[in-house]
NUFI-208773 format. One record per residue (C-alpha): residue number from 0; x, y, z; residue in one letter. Coordinates in steps of 0.001 Angstrom, whole numbers, plus 524288, in hexadecimal, padded with zeros to 5 digits. Example, Ala and Ser with C-alpha at 12.3 -4.5 7.8 and 13.67 -1.06 7.14 Angstrom:
2
@i 0, X 8300C, Y 7EE6C, Z 81E78, aa A .
@i 1, X 83566, Y 7FBDC, Z 81BE4, aa S .
END
This chain:
116
@i 0, X 2D51D, Y C24A8, Z E3E33, aa M .
@i 1, X 2CBEA, Y C1945, Z E3F56, aa K .
@i 2, X 2CFF4, Y C0BF0, Z E3A7B, aa P .
@i 3, X 2C948, Y C0786, Z E2E4C, aa S .
@i 4, X 2BE7D, Y BFD9D, Z E2E5D, aa L .
@i 5, X 2C757, Y BF390, Z E2846, aa T .
@i 6, X 2D1A4, Y BF59B, Z E32B1, aa A .
@i 7, X 2C78A, Y BF45E, Z E3D8D, aa R .
@i 8, X 2C20F, Y BE7DE, Z E3787, aa L .
@i 9, X 2CFCD, Y BE26F, Z E360A, aa A .
@i 10, X 2D2C2, Y BE5D9, Z E4420, aa H .
@i 11, X 2C624, Y BDF7D, Z E48E9, aa Q .
@i 12, X 2C891, Y BD387, Z E4084, aa A .
@i 13, X 2D636, Y BD24B, Z E4603, aa T .
@i 14, X 2D0E0, Y BD38A, Z E53C9, aa F .
@i 15, X 2C644, Y BC955, Z E514C, aa V .
@i 16, X 2D037, Y BC04F, Z E4AF9, aa F .
@i 17, X 2D992, Y BC1CD, Z E5683, aa A .
@i 18, X 2CEC8, Y BBF0B, Z E6070, aa V .
@i 19, X 2C9D3, Y BB36C, Z E58A9, aa A .
@i 20, X 2D76E, Y BAE02, Z E56B2, aa F .
@i 21, X 2DABF, Y BAF31, Z E6529, aa S .
@i 22, X 2CDDC, Y BA8B4, Z E68B6, aa A .
@i 23, X 2D108, Y B9D65, Z E5F9C, aa I .
@i 24, X 2DF95, Y B9C95, Z E6296, aa A .
@i 25, X 2DE9D, Y B9D25, Z E7179, aa T .
@i 26, X 2D768, Y B9012, Z E732A, aa P .
@i 27, X 2E043, Y B89F6, Z E68F4, aa A .
@i 28, X 2EC55, Y B8E76, Z E704B, aa L .
@i 29, X 2E67D, Y B89E0, Z E7D26, aa A .
@i 30, X 2E320, Y B7CC0, Z E7723, aa A .
@i 31, X 2F0E0, Y B7BC6, Z E71BA, aa S .
@i 32, X 2F68E, Y B7EF7, Z E7F10, aa E .
@i 33, X 2ED95, Y B750D, Z E85A6, aa N .
@i 34, X 2F152, Y B6AB5, Z E7BBB, aa A .
@i 35, X 2FF97, Y B6DBF, Z E7E17, aa S .
@i 36, X 2FDC0, Y B6C7E, Z E8CCB, aa Q .
@i 37, X 2F60B, Y B5FE8, Z E8AFD, aa A .
@i 38, X 30105, Y B5A53, Z E82D2, aa G .
@i 39, X 30AD0, Y B5E61, Z E8D2F, aa H .
@i 40, X 302B9, Y B580A, Z E97F0, aa H .
@i 41, X 3011A, Y B4BB6, Z E8FD7, aa S .
@i 42, X 30FBF, Y B4AD8, Z E8DDD, aa A .
@i 43, X 311CE, Y B4C9D, Z E9C7F, aa L .
@i 44, X 307C0, Y B420B, Z E9F5E, aa A .
@i 45, X 30E87, Y B38A1, Z E961E, aa V .
@i 46, X 31BCE, Y B3B66, Z E9C22, aa S .
@i 47, X 31663, Y B39FB, Z EA9FA, aa H .
@i 48, X 31022, Y B2D08, Z EA634, aa T .
@i 49, X 31CFC, Y B2831, Z EA09B, aa A .
@i 50, X 32457, Y B2C51, Z EACE0, aa I .
@i 51, X 31A40, Y B2608, Z EB5D6, aa A .
@i 52, X 31AAA, Y B1971, Z EADDE, aa S .
@i 53, X 32976, Y B1901, Z EAE5C, aa S .
@i 54, X 32914, Y B1B0C, Z EBD1D, aa K .
@i 55, X 31FAC, Y B0FA0, Z EBEA7, aa I .
@i 56, X 3286C, Y B06FD, Z EB64C, aa V .
@i 57, X 3344B, Y B0B30, Z EBE34, aa A .
@i 58, X 32D5B, Y B080F, Z ECB05, aa A .
@i 59, X 3293F, Y AFAA9, Z EC60E, aa V .
@i 60, X 33717, Y AF7E5, Z EC17D, aa A .
@i 61, X 33D1D, Y AFCE1, Z ECE29, aa A .
@i 62, X 33468, Y AF516, Z ED771, aa T .
@i 63, X 33B09, Y AE7C4, Z ED5A7, aa P .
@i 64, X 34850, Y AEE45, Z ED5DA, aa L .
@i 65, X 3454B, Y AF504, Z EE2B5, aa V .
@i 66, X 33FF2, Y AE878, Z EE88B, aa I .
@i 67, X 34BC6, Y AE0CE, Z EE3DE, aa T .
@i 68, X 354C8, Y AEB60, Z EE8FB, aa G .
@i 69, X 34E3A, Y AEB2E, Z EF651, aa N .
@i 70, X 34F03, Y ADC53, Z EF6BA, aa M .
@i 71, X 35D3F, Y ADD0F, Z EF2BB, aa A .
@i 72, X 35FEC, Y AE6E1, Z EFD8E, aa N .
@i 73, X 3592D, Y ADE1D, Z F0786, aa A .
@i 74, X 36094, Y AD236, Z F0285, aa A .
@i 75, X 36D55, Y AD9B2, Z F031B, aa E .
@i 76, X 36AD0, Y ADDF9, Z F112C, aa R .
@i 77, X 36729, Y AD01F, Z F1514, aa T .
@i 78, X 37313, Y ACAAF, Z F0E2E, aa G .
@i 79, X 37BE6, Y AD480, Z F14EA, aa D .
@i 80, X 37637, Y AD105, Z F2229, aa T .
@i 81, X 377FD, Y AC277, Z F1FD8, aa L .
@i 82, X 385CD, Y AC472, Z F1ACC, aa M .
@i 83, X 38982, Y ACC9A, Z F26B0, aa R .
@i 84, X 38409, Y AC1D4, Z F2F52, aa Y .
@i 85, X 38B60, Y AB74E, Z F27BE, aa A .
@i 86, X 3983D, Y ABEB5, Z F285F, aa L .
@i 87, X 39723, Y AC294, Z F3699, aa S .
@i 88, X 3A237, Y ABDBF, Z F3F3B, aa N .
@i 89, X 39A0E, Y ABA57, Z F4B07, aa E .
@i 90, X 39EFF, Y AADC0, Z F5133, aa P .
@i 91, X 395CA, Y AA228, Z F5085, aa L .
@i 92, X 39187, Y A9C06, Z F5D2F, aa E .
@i 93, X 396E8, Y A8E55, Z F5EB5, aa I .
@i 94, X 38EA7, Y A84F6, Z F66B8, aa S .
@i 95, X 38F35, Y A76A1, Z F6A88, aa D .
@i 96, X 38075, Y A757A, Z F68D2, aa A .
@i 97, X 37B50, Y A6EB1, Z F5CC2, aa T .
@i 98, X 36F44, Y A741C, Z F5670, aa V .
@i 99, X 3666B, Y A6A62, Z F4FC6, aa V .
@i 100, X 35AD5, Y A6E79, Z F47AA, aa A .
@i 101, X 353EE, Y A6165, Z F47DC, aa G .
@i 102, X 35585, Y A5393, Z F4CC7, aa P .
@i 103, X 36180, Y A4BE3, Z F4906, aa A .
@i 104, X 35F9B, Y A4366, Z F3D10, aa P .
@i 105, X 3610A, Y A36EF, Z F4541, aa R .
@i 106, X 355AF, Y A3B69, Z F4DE5, aa D .
@i 107, X 34C14, Y A3D15, Z F42AD, aa L .
@i 108, X 34084, Y A33DC, Z F4244, aa N .
@i 109, X 34155, Y A2D71, Z F34F0, aa L .
@i 110, X 33473, Y A262C, Z F3603, aa S .
@i 111, X 32C5D, Y A318E, Z F30B0, aa G .
@i 112, X 32AA2, Y A369B, Z F22DA, aa P .
@i 113, X 33917, Y A39CD, Z F221A, aa N .
@i 114, X 33CC8, Y A2B84, Z F236A, aa K .
@i 115, X 3488C, Y A2777, Z F1B75, aa R .
END
C-alpha cells in the first residue's frame, strides 16, 4: 500500500523542517560554544593578570627585605669576627719602645696659624 499524498507531504515537510532547523541551530550552537570558550579564556586572562600583578607587588615588597637581610647577615658575620678577635686570649706584646704619632706638644712651632 502506497502512502497517501498527505502523508508524503507531511513526511517531506518534516524532513525539510529538520534540515532547516539543523542548518539554523548548528551555527547558533557553535556560536554559543565559542562564546562560552571566549568567556572561559577571558576569565583565565583576568586571573592570570591578577596573579602576575600580585607577584610583581610581592617582588617589590621583598626586595628591601632581602637587601636588609643580606646586610644584616654581613653585619652579623662582621660582628662575630670582631667579637672573636676582642675575646681572644692571645697575650699582648709588651715593649719598652714608645710610639709617637706626631711631634711632642712642646716641639710644635706656635708661630704659624695655630698660634695661641
